C-alpha positions as CSV (number, residue, x, y, z in Angstrom):
1,X,0.2,-0.3,0.2
2,X,1.3,3.4,-1.4
3,X,0.0,6.6,0.3
4,X,1.1,10.2,-1.1
5,X,0.8,12.4,1.7
6,X,0.1,16.3,1.2
7,X,-0.3,18.8,3.8
8,X,-3.1,20.9,2.3
9,X,-5.1,24.2,3.4
10,X,-7.8,23.2,1.1
11,X,-9.0,20.7,-1.2
12,X,-12.2,19.1,-3.1
13,X,-12.5,16.2,-5.5
14,X,-15.2,16.9,-8.2
15,X,-16.8,14.1,-10.6
16,X,-18.7,15.1,-13.3
17,X,-18.7,18.5,-12.4
18,X,-20.2,17.8,-8.3
19,X,-18.6,18.2,-5.7
20,X,-18.3,14.5,-3.8
21,X,-15.7,15.3,-1.3
22,X,-14.1,18.9,0.5
23,X,-11.8,19.9,3.3
24,X,-10.3,22.4,4.7
25,X,-7.0,22.2,6.6
26,X,-5.8,18.5,6.8
27,X,-4.4,16.1,4.6
28,X,-4.7,15.5,0.6
29,X,-4.1,11.3,0.5
30,X,-3.5,9.8,-2.7
31,X,-3.7,6.1,-2.1
32,X,-2.2,3.2,-4.3
33,X,-3.6,-0.4,-3.1
34,X,-1.3,-3.7,-4.6
35,X,-2.2,-7.0,-4.9
36,X,-0.9,-8.2,-1.8
37,X,-2.6,-5.5,0.3
38,X,-4.1,-6.7,3.7
39,X,-6.6,-4.9,6.3
40,X,-3.5,-4.9,8.4
41,X,-1.8,-3.2,6.0
42,X,-4.3,-0.5,5.2
43,X,-4.8,-0.3,9.4
44,X,-0.6,0.4,9.7
45,X,-1.0,2.7,7.2
46,X,-3.6,4.5,8.0
47,X,-2.0,4.7,12.0
48,X,0.9,5.9,10.5
49,X,-0.9,9.2,8.6
50,X,-3.0,10.1,11.1
51,X,0.1,10.2,13.3
52,X,2.8,12.0,11.5
53,X,3.9,14.9,12.8
54,X,4.0,17.1,9.7
55,X,1.7,20.0,11.3
56,X,3.6,23.3,12.5
57,X,3.2,24.4,16.6
58,X,4.3,28.6,17.1
59,X,7.7,27.9,16.3
60,X,7.8,26.4,13.1
61,X,8.4,23.1,13.8
62,X,6.7,20.2,12.8
63,X,5.8,18.8,16.0
64,X,1.4,18.4,15.6
65,X,-0.3,15.4,13.8
66,X,-3.1,15.5,11.8
67,X,-5.1,14.1,15.4
68,X,-3.3,16.9,17.1
69,X,-4.6,19.7,14.7
70,X,-8.2,18.1,14.6
71,X,-7.6,18.4,10.8
72,X,-9.8,16.6,8.2
73,X,-8.5,14.0,5.4
74,X,-9.3,14.1,1.5
75,X,-8.9,10.3,0.5
76,X,-8.5,9.6,-3.4
77,X,-8.3,5.9,-4.6
78,X,-5.4,6.5,-6.8
79,X,-4.2,2.9,-9.2
80,X,-1.8,4.9,-10.8
81,X,0.7,4.7,-7.9
82,X,1.2,1.3,-8.9
83,X,2.4,2.2,-12.5
84,X,5.8,1.0,-13.6
85,X,7.6,3.5,-16.4
86,X,10.5,1.7,-16.3
87,X,10.4,0.2,-19.5
88,X,8.8,1.8,-22.3
89,X,6.7,4.9,-22.8
90,X,3.5,3.5,-21.6
91,X,3.2,2.9,-18.0
92,X,2.2,-0.9,-17.3
93,X,-0.4,-0.8,-14.2
94,X,-0.1,-4.8,-13.8
95,X,0.8,-4.2,-10.0
96,X,-2.3,-2.2,-9.1
97,X,-5.0,-4.4,-7.4
98,X,-8.3,-6.2,-8.7
99,X,-10.5,-2.9,-8.4
100,X,-12.3,-5.1,-6.4
101,X,-9.6,-6.2,-4.1
102,X,-9.0,-1.9,-3.9
103,X,-12.1,-1.1,-3.4
104,X,-12.2,-3.5,-0.1
105,X,-8.5,-2.7,1.4
106,X,-9.4,1.6,0.4
107,X,-12.8,1.5,2.9
108,X,-11.3,-0.5,5.3
109,X,-7.8,2.1,5.3
110,X,-10.8,5.6,5.5
111,X,-12.4,3.6,8.1
112,X,-9.5,3.4,10.6
113,X,-8.2,6.6,9.9
114,X,-12.2,7.5,10.7
115,X,-12.0,5.5,14.0
116,X,-9.1,7.9,15.3
117,X,-11.7,10.6,14.9
118,X,-10.6,12.1,11.7
119,X,-13.5,13.1,9.5
120,X,-12.9,11.8,6.1
121,X,-13.9,13.0,2.9
122,X,-13.5,10.5,0.2
123,X,-13.4,10.6,-4.3
124,X,-15.4,8.5,-6.3
125,X,-13.7,4.9,-6.4
126,X,-13.1,4.2,-9.9
127,X,-14.5,7.5,-11.5
128,X,-12.9,9.9,-13.5
129,X,-11.9,13.0,-10.9
130,X,-11.0,16.3,-11.2
131,X,-9.0,17.5,-7.5
132,X,-8.3,20.7,-6.8
133,X,-6.3,21.6,-3.4
134,X,-3.5,23.7,-1.8
135,X,-0.6,22.0,-1.2
136,X,0.4,24.0,2.4
137,X,4.3,24.2,2.7
138,X,4.2,22.6,0.4
139,X,4.8,19.4,2.5
140,X,4.6,16.1,0.2
141,X,5.7,12.3,1.9
142,X,5.3,8.9,1.0
143,X,3.9,6.5,3.2
144,X,4.0,2.5,2.2
145,X,3.1,-0.3,4.2
146,X,4.8,-2.6,5.8
């Protein structure tokens, strides 16, 4: 499991000109699932994301987590995170999980975030989505399951 974590001042995802998820102050999360990811991977990754100390204190040091700042998360499933660009010019997506498995693990990831008291908004799984956000910092990290 791979999650691109972007600290965000605001973020929104739109499908067919309809806003389906939006947040203020928190994290924009692009979530990739591979074939052998499990609920344990979802739990580990969600706990890691929720507790990353990437929000600044009054002195400008990153000491606070999403939980500490009572931030929100916009979680968007992103199978292209497992695109292999090592050969040729067209990415190979063979490492991305099949939709049924990916949806199960993606929903578990979001549920584990919510269990930690985080408000989670989502995109629409499998849809073409437009995402807009303001990256705060900018701060962008990649979190992977064990």
